[in-house]
C-alpha positions as CSV (number, residue, x, y, z in Angstrom):
1,M,0.0,0.0,0.0
2,F,1.3,3.5,-0.8
3,H,2.1,6.0,2.0
4,S,-1.0,8.0,2.8
5,K,1.0,11.2,3.5
6,Y,2.0,11.3,-0.2
7,P,-1.1,10.4,-2.2
8,D,0.0,12.5,-5.2
9,Y,3.0,13.8,-7.0
10,S,2.7,17.4,-5.7
11,R,3.2,16.2,-2.1
12,M,6.1,13.9,-3.1
13,R,7.6,16.9,-4.9
14,D,7.3,19.2,-1.9
15,R,9.0,16.6,0.4
16,S,11.6,16.0,-2.2
17,K,12.4,19.7,-2.3
18,R,13.0,19.7,1.4
19,N,15.2,16.5,1.3
20,I,17.7,17.3,-1.4
21,P,20.1,20.2,-2.2
22,K,18.6,23.1,-4.2
23,F,21.0,22.6,-7.1
24,V,19.9,18.9,-7.3
25,F,16.2,19.8,-7.1
26,D,16.7,22.4,-9.9
27,Y,18.3,19.7,-12.0
28,L,15.4,17.3,-11.5
29,E,12.7,19.9,-11.9
30,G,14.0,22.1,-14.6
31,G,13.6,22.1,-18.3
32,C,15.4,24.3,-20.8
33,F,15.2,28.0,-21.4
34,D,11.9,29.3,-19.8
35,N,10.4,25.9,-18.9
36,I,7.7,26.5,-21.5
37,A,7.8,22.9,-22.8
38,V,7.7,21.4,-19.2
39,E,4.6,23.5,-18.5
40,A,3.0,22.7,-21.9
41,N,3.4,19.0,-21.3
42,R,1.4,19.2,-18.1
43,R,-1.3,21.6,-19.7
44,A,-1.8,19.2,-22.6
45,F,-3.0,16.4,-20.4
46,R,-5.8,18.7,-19.0
47,N,-7.4,19.0,-22.4
48,I,-8.1,15.3,-22.7
49,K,-11.3,13.9,-21.4
50,L,-12.7,10.5,-20.8
51,A,-16.3,9.4,-21.1
52,P,-17.6,6.8,-18.7
53,Q,-19.8,4.0,-19.8
54,Y,-21.9,3.4,-16.7
55,L,-24.7,1.4,-18.3
56,K,-22.6,-1.3,-19.9
57,P,-21.7,-4.6,-18.2
58,F,-18.5,-4.4,-16.2
59,K,-16.5,-7.4,-14.8
60,G,-13.8,-5.4,-13.0
61,C,-10.4,-4.2,-14.3
62,D,-7.1,-5.8,-14.8
63,L,-4.0,-3.6,-15.3
64,S,-1.7,-6.2,-16.7
65,T,-0.3,-5.3,-20.2
66,T,1.7,-7.4,-22.7
67,L,4.5,-5.6,-24.4
68,F,7.1,-7.3,-26.7
69,G,5.8,-10.7,-25.6
70,K,6.2,-10.1,-21.9
71,T,3.2,-9.4,-19.6
72,Y,3.8,-6.6,-17.1
73,Q,1.8,-5.9,-14.0
74,A,0.8,-2.4,-15.3
75,P,1.0,-0.3,-18.5
76,F,3.7,2.0,-17.1
77,G,7.4,1.8,-16.5
78,I,10.4,3.8,-15.1
79,A,11.9,6.2,-17.7
80,P,15.7,6.6,-18.1
81,I,17.1,9.5,-16.0
82,G,20.8,10.4,-16.1
83,L,22.6,10.8,-12.8
84,Q,19.8,9.3,-10.7
85,G,22.4,8.8,-8.0
86,L,23.0,12.5,-7.8
87,I,19.3,13.1,-7.2
88,W,19.1,10.5,-4.4
89,P,22.0,8.2,-3.5
90,N,21.5,4.6,-4.7
91,A,18.4,5.6,-6.6
92,P,19.0,3.2,-9.6
93,V,19.2,0.2,-7.3
94,I,16.1,1.3,-5.4
95,L,14.1,1.7,-8.6
96,A,15.5,-1.4,-10.3
97,K,14.5,-3.5,-7.2
98,A,11.0,-2.0,-7.2
99,A,10.6,-2.6,-10.9
100,K,11.5,-6.3,-10.5
101,D,9.3,-6.7,-7.4
102,H,6.2,-5.1,-9.1
103,N,7.0,-6.5,-12.6
104,I,7.3,-3.2,-14.5
105,P,10.1,-2.1,-16.9
106,Y,13.1,-0.1,-15.6
107,I,15.1,1.7,-18.3
108,L,18.7,2.2,-17.4
109,S,20.3,5.4,-18.8
110,T,23.7,5.3,-20.5
111,V,24.7,8.1,-18.0
112,S,23.3,6.3,-15.0
113,S,25.4,6.1,-11.8
114,D,25.0,2.3,-11.8
115,S,26.3,-0.1,-14.4
116,I,24.7,-2.4,-17.0
117,E,25.8,-5.4,-15.0
118,T,24.6,-4.2,-11.6
119,I,21.1,-3.3,-12.7
120,V,20.4,-6.5,-14.7
121,N,21.4,-8.5,-11.6
122,I,18.7,-6.7,-9.7
123,A,15.9,-6.1,-12.3
124,E,16.7,-9.2,-14.4
125,E,14.4,-9.4,-17.5
126,N,12.7,-6.1,-16.4
127,A,15.8,-4.2,-17.2
128,W,15.9,-2.3,-20.5
129,F,18.8,-0.1,-21.6
130,Q,18.7,3.4,-23.1
131,L,21.6,4.3,-25.5
132,Y,23.0,7.6,-26.3
133,N,24.6,6.6,-29.6
134,P,28.4,7.0,-29.5
135,V,30.4,8.7,-32.2
136,D,33.0,5.9,-31.8
137,E,31.3,2.7,-33.1
138,T,33.9,0.6,-31.2
139,I,32.3,1.9,-28.0
140,Q,28.9,1.1,-29.4
141,D,30.0,-2.4,-30.2
142,A,31.5,-2.8,-26.7
143,I,28.2,-1.7,-25.1
144,F,26.2,-4.1,-27.3
145,S,28.5,-6.9,-26.3
146,R,27.9,-6.2,-22.6
147,L,24.1,-5.9,-23.1
148,K,24.0,-9.2,-25.0
149,A,26.2,-11.0,-22.4
150,C,23.8,-9.8,-19.6
151,G,20.7,-10.8,-21.5
152,Y,19.1,-7.4,-22.2
153,K,16.3,-7.8,-24.7
154,N,15.1,-4.2,-25.1
155,L,17.4,-1.4,-26.5
156,V,16.0,2.2,-26.3
157,V,17.9,4.6,-28.6
158,T,17.5,8.2,-27.7
159,V,17.4,10.5,-30.8
160,D,16.5,13.9,-29.4
161,I,20.0,15.0,-28.2
162,P,21.7,16.5,-31.3
163,T,23.0,19.1,-28.9
164,F,23.1,19.5,-25.2
165,G,20.0,21.3,-23.8
166,F,20.3,24.9,-22.7
167,R,19.3,24.7,-19.0
168,P,19.7,28.0,-17.2
169,N,19.3,26.5,-13.7
170,D,22.0,24.0,-14.2
171,I,24.3,26.6,-15.7
172,A,23.8,28.9,-12.8
173,N,24.3,26.1,-10.3
174,G,27.5,24.9,-11.9
175,L,26.1,21.6,-13.2
176,T,28.0,21.9,-16.5
177,M,30.8,19.8,-18.1
178,P,33.0,19.7,-16.1
179,P,30.9,20.4,-13.0
180,K,31.8,23.5,-10.9
181,F,31.0,22.9,-7.3
182,S,30.4,26.3,-5.7
183,L,30.2,27.6,-2.1
184,N,26.4,27.9,-2.6
185,N,26.3,24.2,-3.6
186,F,28.2,23.4,-0.4
187,I,25.8,25.4,1.7
188,D,22.9,23.6,0.0
189,V,24.4,20.2,0.9
190,C,24.8,21.3,4.6
191,R,21.1,22.1,4.8
192,V,20.2,18.5,4.0
193,P,22.5,16.3,6.1
194,K,20.6,13.0,5.3
195,W,21.3,13.5,1.6
196,G,25.0,14.4,2.3
197,L,25.6,11.4,4.7
198,S,23.9,9.0,2.3
199,T,26.1,10.3,-0.6
200,L,29.2,9.7,1.6
201,K,27.9,6.2,2.3
202,H,27.3,5.3,-1.4
203,G,30.0,7.5,-2.9
204,I,30.0,10.5,-5.3
205,P,27.9,9.4,-8.3
206,R,29.9,8.4,-11.3
207,F,29.1,7.5,-14.9
208,K,29.8,3.8,-14.3
209,N,28.8,2.7,-17.8
210,L,31.3,5.1,-19.4
211,E,34.3,4.7,-17.1
212,P,35.8,1.7,-18.9
213,Y,36.0,3.7,-22.1
214,M,37.2,6.9,-20.5
215,K,40.1,5.0,-18.9
216,E,41.0,3.2,-22.2
217,R,41.1,6.5,-24.1
218,K,42.4,8.7,-21.3
219,L,39.5,11.1,-21.9
220,D,38.1,13.7,-19.6
221,L,34.4,13.8,-18.8
222,P,33.4,16.6,-21.3
223,E,35.1,14.9,-24.2
224,M,33.6,11.6,-23.2
225,M,30.1,13.1,-23.1
226,R,30.6,14.6,-26.6
227,I,31.7,11.2,-27.9
228,M,28.9,9.4,-26.2
229,A,26.0,11.6,-27.2
230,M,26.8,12.8,-30.7
231,G,26.7,9.7,-32.8
232,K,24.4,9.6,-35.8
233,V,20.8,8.8,-35.1
234,D,19.4,9.6,-38.5
235,V,17.7,6.9,-40.6
236,D,21.1,5.5,-41.8
237,G,22.5,5.5,-38.3
238,L,19.5,3.7,-36.8
239,K,19.5,1.1,-39.7
240,R,23.1,0.2,-38.7
241,I,22.0,-0.2,-35.1
242,R,19.1,-2.3,-36.3
243,D,21.5,-4.6,-38.1
244,K,23.7,-5.0,-35.0
245,W,21.0,-5.4,-32.4
246,P,19.1,-8.7,-32.3
247,G,16.6,-7.7,-29.6
248,N,13.7,-5.2,-29.6
249,L,14.7,-1.8,-30.9
250,I,12.8,1.2,-29.5
251,I,13.4,4.7,-30.8
252,K,12.9,7.4,-28.1
253,G,12.4,11.1,-28.7
254,V,10.2,11.0,-31.8
255,C,8.1,14.2,-31.6
256,S,7.1,15.3,-35.1
257,K,5.1,13.9,-38.0
258,V,8.2,14.0,-40.2
259,D,10.1,11.7,-37.9
260,L,7.0,9.5,-37.5
261,N,7.0,9.0,-41.3
262,L,10.7,8.1,-41.3
263,I,10.3,5.5,-38.6
264,K,8.8,3.1,-41.2
265,E,12.3,2.8,-42.9
266,I,14.1,1.6,-39.8
267,N,12.2,-1.6,-38.9
268,A,12.1,-0.7,-35.3
269,D,9.9,-2.6,-32.9
270,G,8.6,0.4,-31.0
271,I,8.8,4.2,-30.4
272,I,8.6,6.4,-27.4
273,V,6.9,9.6,-28.3
274,S,8.8,12.1,-26.1
275,N,10.2,15.6,-25.9
276,H,12.8,14.6,-23.2
277,G,10.5,15.9,-20.5
278,G,10.8,19.4,-21.9
279,R,14.5,19.5,-21.3
280,Q,15.8,20.0,-24.9
281,L,13.5,22.2,-27.0
282,D,11.3,24.8,-25.3
283,A,9.2,25.2,-28.4
284,S,8.5,21.5,-28.8
285,E,5.0,20.0,-29.3
286,S,3.7,18.0,-26.3
287,P,4.0,14.3,-27.0
288,I,0.4,13.8,-25.9
289,E,-0.7,16.3,-28.5
290,L,1.2,14.4,-31.2
291,L,-0.2,11.1,-30.1
292,N,-3.7,12.4,-30.7
293,K,-2.7,13.3,-34.3
294,I,-1.6,9.8,-35.3
295,T,-4.2,8.1,-37.5
296,P,-4.5,4.4,-38.5
297,G,-2.0,3.8,-41.3
298,D,0.5,6.4,-40.2
299,L,2.7,3.7,-38.7
300,P,3.2,-0.1,-39.1
301,S,0.5,-2.0,-37.3
302,N,3.0,-4.1,-35.4
303,L,4.9,-1.0,-34.0
304,Q,4.4,-0.5,-30.3
305,I,3.7,3.2,-29.6
306,M,4.7,4.4,-26.1
307,M,5.1,7.8,-24.6
308,D,6.7,9.8,-21.8
309,S,7.0,13.5,-20.8
310,G,4.5,15.2,-18.5
311,V,3.0,12.0,-17.0
312,R,2.4,12.6,-13.3
313,S,-0.5,10.4,-12.2
314,G,-2.7,7.4,-12.9
315,V,-5.2,9.6,-14.7
316,D,-2.4,10.8,-16.9
317,V,-1.4,7.2,-17.7
318,A,-5.1,6.5,-18.6
319,T,-5.4,9.5,-20.9
320,A,-2.1,8.7,-22.6
321,L,-3.3,5.2,-23.3
322,A,-6.7,6.5,-24.5
323,S,-4.8,8.8,-26.8
324,G,-3.1,5.9,-28.6
325,A,-0.1,4.8,-26.5
326,S,0.2,1.2,-25.6
327,F,2.5,2.0,-22.7
328,T,3.8,5.0,-20.7
329,F,7.0,5.9,-18.9
330,L,7.5,8.3,-16.0
331,G,10.8,9.9,-14.9
332,R,10.4,12.8,-12.5
333,F,7.4,11.1,-10.8
334,F,9.7,8.2,-9.6
335,M,12.5,10.5,-8.6
336,Y,10.2,12.7,-6.5
337,A,9.1,9.5,-4.8
338,V,12.6,8.2,-4.1
339,S,14.0,11.6,-3.0
340,A,10.9,11.9,-0.7
341,L,10.8,8.4,0.8
342,G,14.3,7.0,0.2
343,N,14.4,3.2,0.0
344,K,10.6,3.0,0.1
345,G,10.1,5.5,-2.7
346,G,10.1,3.0,-5.6
347,D,7.4,0.8,-4.1
348,H,5.4,3.8,-3.0
349,A,5.3,5.3,-6.5
350,I,4.3,2.0,-8.2
351,E,1.6,1.3,-5.6
352,L,0.3,4.9,-5.9
353,L,0.0,4.7,-9.7
354,N,-1.7,1.3,-9.5
355,A,-4.3,2.7,-7.1
356,Q,-4.9,5.8,-9.1
357,L,-5.1,4.0,-12.4
358,T,-7.4,1.3,-11.0
359,Q,-9.7,4.0,-9.7
360,V,-9.9,5.7,-13.1
361,L,-10.7,2.4,-14.9
362,E,-13.3,1.4,-12.4
363,Q,-14.9,4.8,-12.5
364,I,-15.3,4.8,-16.3
365,R,-15.9,1.0,-16.3
366,C,-13.0,0.0,-18.5
367,E,-11.8,-3.5,-18.0
368,K,-8.4,-3.3,-19.6
369,P,-5.8,-0.6,-20.4
370,S,-5.9,-1.6,-24.0
371,Q,-9.6,-0.6,-24.2
372,L,-9.1,3.0,-23.1
373,S,-9.2,4.4,-26.6
374,E,-12.9,3.5,-26.6
375,F,-13.5,6.0,-23.8
376,I,-11.7,9.2,-25.1
377,V,-13.9,12.2,-25.9
378,K,-13.1,13.2,-29.5
């Protein structure tokens, strides 16, 4: 059962803000430029309505959802977030364990503070991997070898980072490449001793997936980040990845009709419609708005359409599914929970979403998440 003191994301967010340093909260909370895209993502959900069907027979609801041949307990998962261990020490392990225990996907970021090997040992088949495509294909090949050796089946390639996002809060706080730890940052840490002591216990977060390649090439962090994030993710680049990767290939960051049309050429298994949580382009369209513009025939019938960005509750999950997604992912929501409740945060977040989503389905009398498109108000 979820913690009754935190029955929604806003209460988790408020507690999170008190528990972590200001520069860390700014990193979690912020978007780019003026946060217009972050706010637009939230606003867009408010425009979607569901119509209950009270007079039809109803046998009860079941949240289980099958995706890529595996049945998950619910139609949502944990989105990739870089430097989760900075936001809350040991966060990747906390969330990977919760994902396994509750049978939902956990997507490990390339720039996570825990490694490919550590996370798969915890989450097992629930672990997915998110790739920032490297410029150096030997690094790509090395990562693929590690993923195959560990048994990862789902590769999520992020395509919406052609350049690093312009994030004023992070720049002002010194969260740049390389980081600049200021006196103000130190004062922030002193105000939240639990976060500081936990960081000392678990260690300063590092990019553990990248460290082997940094050491081999004697690269500093800024150069390594450039090499890791700036590889080609156009159609040709993605076709090469498709040729190399034997498992499910998911393209994350599609947020325009032009890119939707090009997806057909790649032979991908799925897409995540996303604007990176509003952190890359302040003038971007909200993913939920784009979902509602997709019509039958726009995409291959066997392509799984997923989404993230702006999802903050069970009703948001329901409206995303009603808008055409087969699955949703949440990032900030889970990090608010972990930074509010520590080791219990992952379980709390999943149980809260389950309760919220169940209430919505029972209220509108929808038996399965896959049927939600029948309840949207056009």
